[in-house]
All heavy atoms as an XYZ file, in Angstrom:
759
protein
N     -12.392    -16.228     16.350
C     -12.888    -16.266     14.995
C     -13.203    -14.843     14.542
O     -13.770    -14.049     15.283
C     -14.158    -17.127     14.923
C     -14.784    -17.140     13.562
S     -16.197    -18.214     13.389
C     -17.437    -17.330     14.292
N     -12.845    -14.544     13.305
C     -13.108    -13.241     12.709
C     -13.952    -13.433     11.454
O     -13.723    -14.360     10.676
C     -11.804    -12.534     12.351
C     -11.023    -12.106     13.554
C     -10.160    -12.987     14.181
C     -11.171    -10.836     14.065
C      -9.448    -12.604     15.293
C     -10.465    -10.434     15.188
C      -9.593    -11.329     15.799
N     -14.914    -12.561     11.291
C     -15.794    -12.575     10.136
C     -15.697    -11.216      9.462
O     -15.784    -10.186     10.125
C     -17.252    -12.825     10.557
O     -17.311    -14.017     11.325
C     -18.153    -12.951      9.356
N     -15.519    -11.232      8.159
C     -15.442     -9.979      7.425
C     -16.393     -9.998      6.253
O     -16.686    -11.050      5.680
N     -16.892     -8.830      5.922
C     -17.773     -8.727      4.762
C     -17.472     -7.432      4.018
O     -17.001     -6.460      4.597
C     -19.243     -8.806      5.167
S     -19.755     -7.539      6.317
N     -17.740     -7.475      2.738
C     -17.568     -6.295      1.901
C     -18.688     -6.283      0.873
O     -19.113     -7.333      0.389
C     -16.165     -6.265      1.233
C     -15.948     -7.453      0.330
C     -15.915     -4.969      0.489
N     -19.199     -5.099      0.602
C     -20.218     -4.893     -0.432
C     -19.607     -4.053     -1.543
O     -19.062     -2.985     -1.275
C     -21.431     -4.149      0.113
C     -22.373     -4.973      0.904
C     -23.620     -4.185      1.282
O     -23.656     -2.950      1.111
O     -24.562     -4.830      1.744
N     -19.699     -4.563     -2.750
C     -19.203     -3.842     -3.917
C     -20.374     -3.253     -4.679
O     -21.275     -3.979     -5.097
C     -18.431     -4.787     -4.850
C     -17.246     -5.431     -4.212
C     -17.207     -6.802     -4.032
C     -16.166     -4.683     -3.791
C     -16.108     -7.418     -3.451
C     -15.066     -5.279     -3.194
C     -15.039     -6.652     -3.032
N     -20.366     -1.944     -4.849
C     -21.370     -1.245     -5.656
C     -20.766     -1.096     -7.044
O     -19.746     -0.419     -7.215
C     -21.686      0.111     -5.036
C     -22.781      0.864     -5.766
O     -23.470      0.265     -6.614
O     -22.945      2.070     -5.483
N     -21.382     -1.746     -8.035
C     -20.816     -1.786     -9.379
C     -21.717     -1.114    -10.408
O     -22.935     -1.267    -10.370
C     -20.601     -3.240     -9.808
C     -19.692     -4.078     -8.924
C     -19.674     -5.512     -9.414
C     -18.294     -3.506     -8.896
N     -21.086     -0.409    -11.318
C     -21.759      0.153    -12.483
C     -21.472     -0.780    -13.649
O     -20.306     -1.072    -13.948
C     -21.229      1.557    -12.785
C     -21.851      2.289    -13.959
C     -23.338      2.542    -13.720
C     -21.117      3.595    -14.211
N     -22.515     -1.271    -14.262
C     -22.387     -2.219    -15.360
C     -22.389     -1.488    -16.696
O     -22.827     -0.338    -16.776
C     -23.536     -3.229    -15.304
C     -23.639     -4.029    -13.998
C     -24.899     -4.880    -14.006
C     -22.411     -4.875    -13.782
N     -21.930     -2.139    -17.766
C     -21.893     -1.489    -19.084
C     -23.278     -1.094    -19.584
O     -24.302     -1.609    -19.134
C     -21.283     -2.570    -19.992
C     -20.540     -3.458    -19.069
C     -21.304     -3.449    -17.773
N     -23.289     -0.219    -20.559
C     -24.531      0.305    -21.123
C     -25.431     -0.780    -21.702
O     -26.643     -0.636    -21.697
C     -24.217      1.330    -22.223
C     -23.603      2.605    -21.708
C     -24.577      3.416    -20.871
O     -25.791      3.329    -21.053
N     -24.060      4.209    -19.959
N     -24.843     -1.869    -22.191
C     -25.673     -2.904    -22.816
C     -26.342     -3.834    -21.803
O     -26.979     -4.798    -22.186
C     -24.858     -3.712    -23.826
C     -23.750     -4.529    -23.192
O     -23.441     -4.319    -22.002
O     -23.176     -5.376    -23.903
N     -26.251     -3.534    -20.528
C     -26.901     -4.366    -19.501
C     -28.248     -3.767    -19.106
O     -28.573     -3.664    -17.936
C     -26.001     -4.517    -18.283
O     -25.790     -3.267    -17.664
N     -29.023     -3.387    -20.084
C     -30.313     -2.738    -19.834
C     -31.468     -3.721    -19.712
O     -32.607     -3.320    -19.550
C     -30.614     -1.713    -20.915
C     -29.629     -0.571    -20.917
C     -29.669      0.172    -19.621
N     -28.603      1.158    -19.565
C     -28.033      1.551    -18.457
N     -28.391      1.042    -17.313
N     -27.090      2.450    -18.478
N     -31.166     -5.012    -19.786
C     -32.182     -6.026    -19.502
C     -31.636     -6.890    -18.364
O     -30.422     -6.953    -18.147
C     -32.471     -6.886    -20.726
O     -31.386     -7.752    -20.997
N     -32.523     -7.560    -17.648
C     -32.072     -8.409    -16.552
C     -31.243     -9.587    -17.065
O     -30.302    -10.019    -16.400
C     -33.260     -8.889    -15.725
C     -33.979     -7.792    -14.945
C     -35.163     -8.369    -14.182
C     -33.031     -7.077    -13.998
N     -31.561    -10.078    -18.252
C     -30.784    -11.165    -18.838
C     -29.353    -10.704    -19.142
O     -28.382    -11.406    -18.837
C     -31.460    -11.667    -20.108
C     -30.760    -12.835    -20.743
C     -31.532    -13.327    -21.951
C     -30.826    -14.499    -22.607
N     -31.566    -14.977    -23.769
N     -29.213     -9.529    -19.720
C     -27.888     -8.982    -20.012
C     -27.130     -8.687    -18.717
O     -25.922     -8.916    -18.631
C     -28.015     -7.723    -20.859
N     -27.847     -8.198    -17.715
C     -27.220     -7.916    -16.428
C     -26.651     -9.193    -15.823
O     -25.525     -9.209    -15.328
C     -28.250     -7.284    -15.480
C     -27.703     -6.957    -14.116
C     -28.774     -6.345    -13.249
C     -28.252     -6.089    -11.868
N     -29.237     -5.456    -11.017
N     -27.424    -10.261    -15.854
C     -26.949    -11.542    -15.314
C     -25.699    -12.025    -16.036
O     -24.842    -12.671    -15.433
C     -28.044    -12.597    -15.409
C     -29.076    -12.504    -14.319
C     -29.943    -13.752    -14.256
N     -30.562    -14.109    -15.530
C     -31.717    -13.641    -15.979
N     -32.413    -12.798    -15.248
N     -32.196    -14.019    -17.148
N     -25.576    -11.703    -17.315
C     -24.399    -12.138    -18.068
C     -23.122    -11.463    -17.576
O     -22.022    -11.964    -17.823
C     -24.589    -11.891    -19.561
O     -24.488    -10.518    -19.878
N     -23.238    -10.352    -16.878
C     -22.085     -9.696    -16.256
C     -21.906    -10.139    -14.798
O     -20.788    -10.337    -14.345
C     -22.234     -8.170    -16.300
C     -22.058     -7.602    -17.675
C     -23.149     -7.176    -18.415
C     -20.799     -7.505    -18.247
C     -22.994     -6.669    -19.680
C     -20.633     -6.991    -19.515
C     -21.731     -6.571    -20.231
O     -21.572     -6.069    -21.496
N     -23.012    -10.274    -14.074
C     -22.941    -10.566    -12.642
C     -22.480    -12.002    -12.373
O     -21.624    -12.235    -11.516
C     -24.300    -10.287    -11.958
C     -24.297    -10.754    -10.519
C     -24.628     -8.802    -12.043
N     -23.025    -12.965    -13.087
C     -22.693    -14.377    -12.832
C     -21.200    -14.681    -12.933
O     -20.654    -15.358    -12.057
C     -23.483    -15.285    -13.759
C     -24.896    -15.473    -13.308
C     -25.597    -16.466    -14.181
N     -26.973    -16.655    -13.724
C     -27.854    -17.357    -14.366
N     -27.531    -17.958    -15.494
N     -29.077    -17.476    -13.897
N     -20.494    -14.221    -13.964
C     -19.056    -14.513    -14.024
C     -18.258    -13.864    -12.885
O     -17.285    -14.439    -12.401
C     -18.614    -13.955    -15.375
C     -19.852    -13.847    -16.179
C     -20.964    -13.610    -15.209
N     -18.680    -12.684    -12.442
C     -17.994    -12.030    -11.330
C     -18.187    -12.838    -10.053
O     -17.233    -13.109     -9.319
C     -18.482    -10.575    -11.158
C     -18.084     -9.742    -12.372
C     -17.929     -9.963     -9.871
C     -18.721     -8.370    -12.421
N     -19.428    -13.231     -9.793
C     -19.730    -14.031     -8.597
C     -18.948    -15.342     -8.648
O     -18.319    -15.743     -7.662
C     -21.250    -14.269     -8.473
C     -21.558    -15.323     -7.432
C     -21.960    -12.957     -8.142
N     -18.944    -16.002     -9.777
C     -18.235    -17.279     -9.912
C     -16.734    -17.106     -9.713
O     -16.090    -17.932     -9.043
C     -18.523    -17.896    -11.273
N     -16.163    -16.048    -10.248
C     -14.717    -15.846    -10.126
C     -14.303    -15.499     -8.700
O     -13.190    -15.825     -8.284
C     -14.244    -14.761    -11.094
O     -14.745    -13.491    -10.731
N     -15.184    -14.865     -7.939
C     -14.854    -14.545     -6.545
C     -14.837    -15.789     -5.663
O     -14.170    -15.806     -4.637
C     -15.836    -13.514     -5.992
C     -15.610    -12.084     -6.468
C     -16.799    -11.207     -6.115
C     -14.328    -11.525     -5.880
N     -15.544    -16.819     -6.060
C     -15.595    -18.042     -5.248
C     -14.241    -18.728     -5.146
O     -14.015    -19.505     -4.235
C     -16.655    -18.985     -5.787
C     -18.043    -18.455     -5.511
C     -19.107    -19.530     -5.569
N     -20.352    -18.978     -5.109
C     -21.400    -18.714     -5.878
N     -21.346    -18.991     -7.173
N     -22.498    -18.198     -5.378
N     -13.317    -18.425     -6.058
C     -11.989    -19.040     -5.981
C     -11.231    -18.577     -4.735
O     -10.261    -19.201     -4.335
C     -11.177    -18.759     -7.239
C     -10.673    -17.340     -7.362
C      -9.875    -17.144     -8.625
C      -9.402    -15.714     -8.738
N      -8.704    -15.473     -9.988
N     -11.690    -17.506     -4.110
C     -11.078    -17.010     -2.872
C     -11.662    -17.698     -1.637
O     -11.362    -17.304     -0.510
C     -11.238    -15.492     -2.763
C     -10.505    -14.762     -3.861
C     -11.189    -14.281     -4.972
C      -9.134    -14.565     -3.802
C     -10.522    -13.622     -5.989
C      -8.458    -13.905     -4.814
C      -9.160    -13.438     -5.907
O      -8.495    -12.792     -6.910
N     -12.519    -18.688     -1.861
C     -13.162    -19.464     -0.792
C     -13.961    -18.558      0.153
O     -13.799    -18.590      1.376
C     -12.137    -20.303     -0.038
C     -11.484    -21.328     -0.936
C     -10.509    -22.222     -0.218
O     -10.302    -22.060      1.000
O      -9.947    -23.098     -0.900
N     -14.815    -17.756     -0.446
C     -15.692    -16.841      0.273
C     -17.139    -17.155     -0.109
O     -17.396    -17.808     -1.113
C     -15.372    -15.362     -0.064
C     -13.987    -14.977      0.414
C     -15.513    -15.095     -1.556
N     -18.051    -16.668      0.703
C     -19.468    -16.690      0.337
C     -19.723    -15.415     -0.448
O     -19.303    -14.331     -0.044
C     -20.336    -16.748      1.580
N     -20.403    -15.536     -1.579
C     -20.615    -14.378     -2.437
C     -21.983    -14.476     -3.098
O     -22.428    -15.555     -3.468
C     -19.479    -14.241     -3.488
C     -19.363    -15.486     -4.327
C     -19.642    -13.019     -4.358
N     -22.649    -13.311     -3.228
C     -23.966    -13.264     -3.870
C     -24.277    -11.832     -4.290
O     -23.726    -10.873     -3.753
C     -25.046    -13.752     -2.907
N     -25.189    -11.728     -5.238
C     -25.736    -10.413     -5.572
C     -26.717    -10.064     -4.459
O     -27.669    -10.804     -4.217
C     -26.439    -10.454     -6.922
C     -26.943     -9.089     -7.361
C     -27.611     -9.114     -8.725
O     -27.970    -10.198     -9.214
O     -27.790     -8.026     -9.280
N     -26.466     -8.990     -3.752
C     -27.246     -8.678     -2.554
C     -28.072     -7.397     -2.661
O     -28.808     -7.065     -1.733
C     -26.340     -8.599     -1.300
C     -25.702     -9.943     -1.016
C     -25.280     -7.514     -1.451
N     -27.957     -6.694     -3.755
C     -28.724     -5.464     -3.888
C     -28.850     -5.044     -5.336
O     -28.116     -5.507     -6.208
N     -29.793     -4.166     -5.584
C     -30.050     -3.626     -6.925
C     -30.377     -4.728     -7.931
O     -30.088     -4.593     -9.119
C     -28.853     -2.807     -7.434
C     -28.570     -1.590     -6.576
O     -29.543     -0.977     -6.101
O     -27.395     -1.254     -6.377
N     -31.017     -5.798     -7.471
C     -31.314     -6.912     -8.377
C     -32.253     -6.518     -9.512
O     -32.170     -7.069    -10.595
C     -31.913     -8.102     -7.613
C     -30.855     -8.878     -6.882
C     -31.031     -8.818     -5.388
O     -31.654     -7.908     -4.861
N     -30.474     -9.792     -4.695
N     -33.137     -5.599     -9.268
C     -34.105     -5.200    -10.288
C     -33.716     -3.901    -10.993
O     -34.483     -3.383    -11.792
C     -35.499     -5.046     -9.658
C     -36.018     -6.316     -8.998
C     -36.189     -7.467     -9.978
O     -36.589     -7.225    -11.134
O     -35.906     -8.612     -9.585
N     -32.532     -3.390    -10.698
C     -32.069     -2.133    -11.292
C     -31.147     -2.458    -12.458
O     -30.171     -3.187    -12.301
C     -31.319     -1.275    -10.248
C     -30.785      0.002    -10.877
C     -32.224     -0.963     -9.073
N     -31.448     -1.925    -13.625
C     -30.608     -2.143    -14.801
C     -29.360     -1.273    -14.699
O     -29.429     -0.121    -14.304
C     -31.366     -1.808    -16.079
C     -32.632     -2.581    -16.234
N     -32.652     -3.944    -16.391
C     -33.917     -2.186    -16.249
C     -33.886     -4.360    -16.500
N     -34.687     -3.307    -16.414
N     -28.218     -1.843    -15.038
C     -26.986     -1.063    -15.079
C     -26.241     -0.942    -13.775
O     -25.149     -0.376    -13.745
N     -26.787     -1.442    -12.687
C     -26.124     -1.388    -11.368
C     -26.320     -2.711    -10.662
O     -27.299     -3.416    -10.901
C     -26.734     -0.304    -10.475
C     -26.553      1.120    -10.910
C     -25.174      1.671    -10.629
N     -24.856      1.859     -9.246
C     -25.098      2.965     -8.538
N     -25.725      3.965     -9.095
N     -24.724      3.048     -7.286
N     -25.391     -3.027     -9.764
C     -25.549     -4.193     -8.913
C     -24.732     -4.009     -7.651
O     -23.786     -3.214     -7.620
C     -25.133     -5.496     -9.625
O     -25.537     -6.606     -8.833
C     -23.637     -5.578     -9.853
N     -25.107     -4.725     -6.618
C     -24.341     -4.784     -5.387
C     -24.025     -6.245     -5.127
O     -24.928     -7.078     -5.061
C     -25.123     -4.192     -4.196
O     -25.480     -2.845     -4.505
C     -24.286     -4.210     -2.936
N     -22.744     -6.531     -5.008
C     -22.286     -7.892     -4.742
C     -21.697     -7.922     -3.343
O     -20.864     -7.082     -2.990
C     -21.256     -8.343     -5.790
C     -21.926     -8.427     -7.161
C     -20.631     -9.686     -5.395
C     -21.007     -8.795     -8.289
N     -22.140     -8.889     -2.543
C     -21.654     -9.048     -1.180
C     -20.734    -10.246     -1.067
O     -20.971    -11.286     -1.674
N     -19.667    -10.070     -0.282
C     -18.684    -11.130     -0.057
C     -18.477    -11.257      1.450
O     -18.380    -10.251      2.152
C     -17.338    -10.781     -0.736
C     -16.273    -11.807     -0.402
C     -17.510    -10.661     -2.238
N     -18.413    -12.498      1.937
C     -18.154    -12.745      3.362
C     -17.050    -13.786      3.497
O     -16.984    -14.745      2.728
C     -19.420    -13.232      4.058
N     -16.199    -13.577      4.501
C     -15.092    -14.491      4.767
C     -14.987    -14.728      6.261
O     -15.276    -13.840      7.068
C     -13.780    -13.909      4.241
N     -14.550    -15.925      6.628
C     -14.350    -16.295      8.031
C     -12.952    -16.883      8.159
O     -12.525    -17.686      7.328
C     -15.391    -17.340      8.489
C     -15.129    -17.776      9.917
C     -16.788    -16.796      8.344
N     -12.232    -16.472      9.216
C     -10.889    -17.005      9.454
C     -10.547    -16.887     10.934
O     -11.253    -16.219     11.698
C      -9.854    -16.269      8.618
N      -9.450    -17.501     11.301
C      -9.019    -17.510     12.700
C      -8.337    -16.241     13.147
O      -8.207    -16.008     14.348
N      -7.873    -15.419     12.198
C      -7.246    -14.159     12.599
C      -7.663    -13.019     11.680
O      -8.030    -13.221     10.523
C      -5.716    -14.281     12.665
C      -5.069    -14.602     11.332
O      -5.121    -13.747     10.433
O      -4.513    -15.708     11.204
N      -7.597    -11.833     12.234
C      -8.031    -10.614     11.545
C      -7.231    -10.392     10.266
O      -7.778    -10.007      9.230
C      -7.877     -9.427     12.495
C      -8.374     -8.138     11.923
N      -7.612     -7.362     11.069
C      -9.547     -7.498     12.075
C      -8.301     -6.289     10.733
N      -9.485     -6.348     11.331
N      -5.931    -10.631     10.323
C      -5.061    -10.371      9.179
C      -5.477    -11.198      7.964
O      -5.515    -10.691      6.847
C      -3.603    -10.659      9.552
C      -2.608    -10.366      8.456
C      -1.175    -10.613      8.908
N      -0.992    -11.895      9.554
C      -0.706    -13.038      8.923
N      -0.590    -13.050      7.614
N      -0.545    -14.161      9.596
N      -5.795    -12.456      8.190
C      -6.185    -13.312      7.072
C      -7.504    -12.846      6.439
O      -7.631    -12.822      5.202
C      -6.297    -14.771      7.511
C      -6.595    -15.700      6.377
N      -5.689    -15.946      5.373
C      -7.703    -16.405      6.075
C      -6.232    -16.784      4.501
N      -7.459    -17.079      4.898
N      -8.466    -12.465      7.262
C      -9.733    -11.949      6.727
C      -9.474    -10.700      5.886
O      -9.995    -10.567      4.781
C     -10.743    -11.653      7.861
C     -11.948    -10.895      7.335
C     -11.177    -12.938      8.534
N      -8.635     -9.798      6.401
C      -8.323     -8.578      5.662
C      -7.635     -8.889      4.339
O      -7.943     -8.267      3.306
C      -7.443     -7.657      6.511
N      -6.727     -9.855      4.321
C      -6.038    -10.235      3.083
C      -7.008    -10.796      2.049
O      -6.914    -10.475      0.864
C      -4.944    -11.258      3.380
C      -3.743    -10.676      4.100
C      -2.755    -11.755      4.548
O      -3.042    -12.964      4.353
O      -1.714    -11.381      5.098
N      -7.930    -11.642      2.489
C      -8.906    -12.223      1.566
C      -9.809    -11.136      0.993
O     -10.049    -11.091     -0.216
C      -9.736    -13.323      2.265
C     -10.912    -13.756      1.402
C      -8.854    -14.515      2.615
N     -10.295    -10.242      1.846
C     -11.162     -9.165      1.355
C     -10.407     -8.212      0.442
O     -10.961     -7.728     -0.554
C     -11.802     -8.423      2.525
C     -12.750     -9.256      3.399
C     -13.318     -8.397      4.522
C     -13.855     -9.899      2.590
N      -9.127     -7.942      0.745
C      -8.296     -7.120     -0.146
C      -8.162     -7.767     -1.520
O      -8.263     -7.089     -2.543
C      -6.896     -6.917      0.445
C      -6.859     -5.937      1.599
O      -7.834     -5.168      1.776
O      -5.856     -5.949      2.338
N      -7.918     -9.079     -1.532
C      -7.772     -9.797     -2.799
C      -9.064     -9.738     -3.609
O      -9.034     -9.543     -4.834
C      -7.357    -11.242     -2.542
N     -10.195     -9.893     -2.935
C     -11.488     -9.820     -3.621
C     -11.714     -8.424     -4.197
O     -12.154     -8.283     -5.352
C     -12.622    -10.192     -2.671
S     -12.660    -11.936     -2.216
N     -11.404     -7.401     -3.424
C     -11.586     -6.036     -3.915
C     -10.669     -5.751     -5.101
O     -11.091     -5.145     -6.097
C     -11.329     -5.034     -2.792
C     -11.602     -3.610     -3.200
C     -11.536     -2.627     -2.048
O     -11.533     -3.051     -0.881
O     -11.480     -1.416     -2.334
N      -9.437     -6.197     -5.017
C      -8.499     -6.003     -6.123
C      -8.999     -6.721     -7.377
O      -8.916     -6.185     -8.487
C      -7.116     -6.513     -5.714
C      -6.083     -6.341     -6.760
N      -5.551     -5.107     -7.094
C      -5.484     -7.230     -7.568
C      -4.680     -5.266     -8.061
N      -4.615     -6.554     -8.369
N      -9.541     -7.909     -7.191
C     -10.069     -8.690     -8.306
C     -11.240     -7.961     -8.986
O     -11.275     -7.846    -10.213
C     -10.511    -10.066     -7.803
C     -11.111    -10.920     -8.855
N     -10.360    -11.588     -9.792
C     -12.401    -11.222     -9.143
C     -11.161    -12.259    -10.598
N     -12.408    -12.056    -10.226
N     -12.177     -7.472     -8.199
C     -13.342     -6.780     -8.760
C     -12.917     -5.473     -9.422
O     -13.381     -5.142    -10.513
C     -14.413     -6.534     -7.669
C     -15.515     -5.626     -8.179
C     -14.991     -7.862     -7.192
N     -12.028     -4.725     -8.776
C     -11.569     -3.455     -9.341
C     -10.829     -3.649    -10.659
O     -10.842     -2.763    -11.523
C     -10.678     -2.731     -8.342
N     -10.217     -4.808    -10.836
C      -9.461     -5.081    -12.049
C     -10.282     -5.604    -13.212
O      -9.747     -5.806    -14.299
N     -11.556     -5.803    -12.999
C     -12.409     -6.310    -14.087
C     -12.733     -5.160    -15.035
O     -13.346     -4.172    -14.624
C     -13.670     -6.936    -13.532
C     -13.299     -8.132    -12.649
C     -14.272     -9.171    -12.548
N     -14.907     -9.650    -13.729
C     -14.860    -10.930    -14.106
N     -14.154    -11.793    -13.432
N     -15.536    -11.324    -15.150
N     -12.344     -5.266    -16.296
C     -12.517     -4.138    -17.221
C     -13.965     -3.873    -17.624
O     -14.288     -2.764    -18.046
C     -11.692     -4.556    -18.444
C     -11.648     -6.042    -18.378
C     -11.689     -6.405    -16.913
N     -14.841     -4.864    -17.473
C     -16.217     -4.689    -17.950
C     -17.115     -3.941    -16.973
O     -18.237     -3.563    -17.328
C     -16.839     -6.049    -18.312
C     -17.168     -6.929    -17.129
C     -16.028     -7.815    -16.654
O     -14.862     -7.527    -16.953
O     -16.318     -8.794    -15.963
N     -16.662     -3.727    -15.734
C     -17.471     -3.020    -14.738
C     -16.653     -1.909    -14.094
O     -15.429     -1.926    -14.141
C     -18.001     -3.976    -13.633
C     -18.917     -5.027    -14.211
C     -16.868     -4.606    -12.863
N     -17.364     -0.973    -13.492
C     -16.703      0.099    -12.745
C     -17.069     -0.054    -11.275
O     -18.256     -0.083    -10.921
C     -17.162      1.461    -13.252
C     -16.514      2.618    -12.528
C     -16.983      3.965    -13.035
O     -17.596      4.032    -14.115
O     -16.754      4.965    -12.325
N     -16.054     -0.172    -10.422
C     -16.268     -0.269     -8.982
C     -16.520      1.129     -8.438
O     -15.627      1.975     -8.442
C     -15.050     -0.907     -8.308
C     -15.096     -1.034     -6.792
C     -16.278     -1.888     -6.340
C     -13.788     -1.604     -6.267
N     -17.760      1.378     -7.983
C     -18.116      2.698     -7.472
C     -17.744      2.848     -6.007
O     -17.306      3.917     -5.576
C     -19.612      2.949     -7.666
C     -20.099      2.943     -9.115
C     -21.612      3.104     -9.168
C     -19.403      4.029     -9.913
N     -17.943      1.779     -5.228
C     -17.564      1.827     -3.816
C     -17.432      0.412     -3.270
O     -17.978     -0.534     -3.828
C     -18.594      2.607     -2.980
O     -19.821      1.895     -2.912
N     -16.683      0.317     -2.182
C     -16.533     -0.945     -1.458
C     -16.675     -0.618      0.026
O     -15.922      0.194      0.558
C     -15.177     -1.576     -1.741
N     -17.674     -1.213      0.663
C     -17.927     -0.983      2.091
C     -17.573     -2.262      2.841
O     -18.097     -3.323      2.539
C     -19.386     -0.606      2.313
C     -19.732      0.735      1.693
C     -21.216      1.059      1.780
N     -22.087      0.134      1.071
C     -22.289      0.127     -0.240
N     -21.653      0.981     -1.006
N     -23.123     -0.725     -0.794
N     -16.682     -2.136      3.812
C     -16.131     -3.298      4.492
C     -16.331     -3.215      6.004
O     -16.255     -2.139      6.586
C     -14.638     -3.366      4.191
C     -13.942     -4.529      4.819
C     -12.458     -4.465      4.626
N     -12.099     -4.463      3.218
C     -10.913     -4.797      2.759
N      -9.964     -5.147      3.591
N     -10.661     -4.766      1.478
N     -16.565     -4.405      6.606
C     -16.634     -4.521      8.067
C     -15.998     -5.834      8.462
O     -16.144     -6.838      7.785
C     -18.076     -4.503      8.554
C     -18.735     -3.153      8.263
C     -19.941     -2.864      9.049
N     -19.705     -2.916     10.483
C     -20.682     -2.947     11.364
N     -21.925     -2.944     10.963
N     -20.435     -2.989     12.647
N     -15.288     -5.817      9.589
C     -14.702     -7.026     10.151
C     -15.151     -7.120     11.609
O     -15.072     -6.144     12.352
C     -13.163     -7.012     10.052
C     -12.575     -8.248     10.720
C     -12.719     -6.935      8.596
N     -15.624     -8.299     11.971
C     -16.091     -8.551     13.331
C     -15.175     -9.584     13.971
O     -14.795    -10.572     13.348
C     -17.526     -9.088     13.315
C     -18.502     -8.193     12.610
C     -18.775     -8.366     11.265
C     -19.108     -7.157     13.290
C     -19.672     -7.546     10.609
C     -19.997     -6.302     12.642
C     -20.282     -6.502     11.299
N     -14.846     -9.343     15.243
C     -13.970    -10.256     15.968
C     -14.604    -10.716     17.262
O     -15.759    -10.404     17.561
N     -13.836    -11.453     18.060
C     -14.371    -12.013     19.296
C     -14.789    -10.945     20.324
O     -15.637    -11.208     21.181
C     -13.237    -12.862     19.842
C     -12.051    -12.559     19.046
C     -12.489    -11.851     17.810
N     -14.238     -9.762     20.225
C     -14.606     -8.709     21.177
C     -15.918     -8.023     20.812
O     -16.471     -7.268     21.606
C     -13.485     -7.665     21.288
C     -13.254     -6.854     20.035
C     -12.416     -7.554     18.957
O     -11.850     -8.622     19.213
O     -12.349     -7.004     17.859
N     -16.425     -8.279     19.601
C     -17.692     -7.689     19.173
C     -18.854     -8.579     19.635
O     -18.839     -9.772     19.446
C     -17.739     -7.571     17.641
C     -16.650     -6.666     17.113
O     -16.429     -5.601     17.718
O     -16.024     -7.016     16.106
N     -19.841     -7.968     20.229
C     -21.009     -8.728     20.692
C     -22.191     -8.478     19.816
O     -22.439     -7.518     19.263
C     -21.378     -8.361     22.132
C     -20.335     -8.868     23.117
O     -19.754     -9.927     22.839
O     -20.130     -8.184     24.127
């Protein structure tokens, strides 16, 4: 079994200066990532206006499939015109990792 995770550091538009406005950007991104059958949540910068960190986790029987799913998620987030992807930090764990 292989488990992979990625954290997306996102810069939100200027009009996301309230938590309500911020949620209006974060919720659709989180919902759209679920179509990749991953666990996804806002995992950082929850109280920071204009920034967010979204975490995605995937589990599969082989490393290649986990990498493909995480690649698709990253491509999806990077292609969203309303946000700027500042960084993506990824890790994959396999059976040899203790």
